[in-house]
C-alpha distance (Angstrom), angle and dihedral (degrees) to the residues before:
residue distance angle dihedral
M1 . . .
N2 3.82 . .
D3 3.77 119.7 .
T4 3.79 108.2 -130.4
T5 3.81 94.5 -175.9
P6 3.81 108.4 128.5
G7 3.79 113.3 -109.4
P8 3.81 124.5 -125.9
I9 3.81 94.2 -90.6
A10 3.82 92.5 49.6
R11 3.82 89.7 49.0
R12 3.79 90.9 49.6
L13 3.81 90.7 49.4
E14 3.81 88.5 55.0
R15 3.82 90.9 51.9
L16 3.81 90.4 47.6
R17 3.81 92.0 50.6
R18 3.83 88.8 51.9
C19 3.84 90.6 48.4
E20 3.81 89.6 -117.8
D21 3.82 101.1 125.0
P22 3.82 113.6 99.4
Q23 3.81 91.0 -164.8
L24 3.81 94.5 62.4
I25 3.79 113.2 132.8
A26 3.81 100.7 174.2
R27 3.79 146.4 -38.0
L28 3.80 108.2 -112.7
P29 3.80 130.7 -176.7
G30 3.83 88.6 -103.2
G31 3.77 96.5 48.3
W32 3.79 142.7 -77.1
A33 3.82 121.3 -30.0
V34 3.79 109.6 -149.4
L35 3.75 139.0 170.2
G36 3.79 107.8 -108.8
N37 3.79 116.6 -104.5
R38 3.82 91.7 -121.9
Q39 3.79 124.9 51.6
P40 3.81 119.1 -171.1
E41 3.81 106.9 -151.5
A42 3.82 94.4 -125.8
I43 3.82 93.2 53.3
E44 3.81 105.0 30.5
G45 3.79 112.8 168.7
C46 3.82 98.4 60.5
C47 3.80 107.4 162.6
M48 3.79 139.2 -179.9
L49 3.78 138.0 -152.2
L50 3.81 115.1 -145.5
P51 3.81 117.8 -167.5
D52 3.78 117.6 -133.4
P53 2.93 117.1 -121.9
G54 3.78 91.0 37.0
A55 3.78 123.8 -121.5
A56 3.79 136.4 -169.5
S57 3.80 94.3 -125.9
V58 3.78 141.6 -1.2
N59 3.81 84.1 -110.4
D60 3.80 88.4 66.3
L61 3.80 92.0 62.1
D62 3.78 120.3 89.2
E63 3.80 117.3 -115.5
A64 3.80 95.1 -93.5
A65 3.82 93.7 48.0
R66 3.82 90.6 47.5
S67 3.78 90.8 53.2
V68 3.80 93.0 48.8
F69 3.84 93.2 45.6
M70 3.80 94.2 49.2
T71 3.82 93.4 44.0
D72 3.80 90.9 51.4
F73 3.82 89.9 45.2
V74 3.81 90.4 58.8
R75 3.83 90.5 43.0
L76 3.80 87.3 55.3
G77 3.80 89.2 50.7
D78 3.81 90.1 51.1
A79 3.82 88.9 52.9
V80 3.81 91.7 48.9
L81 3.82 89.7 51.8
A82 3.81 91.5 49.9
A83 3.81 95.6 44.1
T84 3.80 98.3 44.7
G85 3.79 106.4 29.8
A86 3.80 89.3 -126.0
E87 3.80 120.2 169.1
R88 3.81 93.8 -133.3
I89 3.80 143.3 -14.7
N90 3.79 126.6 -116.6
Y91 3.81 108.5 -145.9
L92 3.79 114.1 -157.1
V93 3.78 130.9 178.3
L94 3.78 102.7 173.6
C95 3.82 109.4 145.1
N96 3.81 90.5 -177.6
Q97 3.80 105.5 116.4
V98 3.79 91.7 26.0
P99 3.84 105.8 34.6
E100 3.81 94.0 -155.9
L101 3.79 122.8 98.3
H102 3.78 114.1 -95.4
G103 3.78 131.7 141.9
H104 3.81 124.4 -141.4
A105 3.82 119.2 -147.6
I106 3.80 103.7 -168.7
P107 3.80 123.3 -177.2
R108 3.77 118.9 -133.7
F109 3.77 120.4 -160.8
A110 3.80 134.4 -152.8
D111 3.82 91.1 -128.7
E112 3.83 96.1 57.5
Q113 3.79 115.2 118.2
P114 3.84 105.0 -82.8
E115 3.81 94.1 -124.5
K116 3.80 90.8 52.9
R117 3.83 95.0 44.8
R118 3.81 90.1 62.5
L119 3.81 92.5 55.2
G120 3.75 130.0 74.3
P121 3.80 111.6 -97.2
F122 3.81 95.0 -108.6
E123 3.80 90.8 50.4
A124 3.81 94.0 45.2
Y125 3.81 98.5 45.5
D126 3.79 132.8 39.8
F127 3.80 99.1 -129.7
A128 3.82 91.3 -177.2
T129 3.81 91.9 66.3
V130 3.82 103.1 36.8
R131 3.77 125.6 98.4
Q132 3.77 123.1 -69.7
A133 3.81 116.1 -113.9
D134 3.80 114.1 -105.3
G135 3.80 110.9 -160.3
G136 3.78 93.3 176.6
G137 3.81 94.8 47.7
R138 3.76 133.0 14.2
D139 3.83 94.0 12.0
A140 3.82 98.2 43.2
G141 3.80 93.1 101.5
L142 3.80 92.1 46.8
L143 3.81 90.3 49.7
A144 3.80 90.9 51.1
R145 3.82 91.5 50.0
L146 3.82 91.2 47.7
R147 3.80 91.8 48.5
E148 3.79 92.5 48.5
A149 3.81 92.6 47.3
L150 3.82 91.5 48.2
T151 3.78 102.0 39.5
G152 3.80 107.2 11.5
E153 3.83 88.8 -117.4
A154 3.79 124.6 111.2
């Protein structure tokens, strides 16, 4: 029996389409740029790109859609660099725990603890226990900087 319950990415896409996601940065040709739901203090500015329509894997996209998704993914990373002052971006497209296509653009900073800087972000930080993003409160300024860096609009 197949479970037809929409996964977390599909549910978020529905909220985005209804303009009900307070972490929305921008709608791009390759999908929706959003602030990640969880923000470890040491690497605040974690973002995601969600393709619309959704897909299980980047391999499920045709060549043109792949190109657009990956180009927008790097554009999102550029915006995260500009908005956060990060030293570099970790780009991850895992789709293991959540088997729906989504790309993580995660800032990494020179002042992170050295032992954590050498690890991948999901190994270094317990995302399940860190603070929830708050686009209408604490993260409003970050969202505005991300939006401006990505689209030129405040």
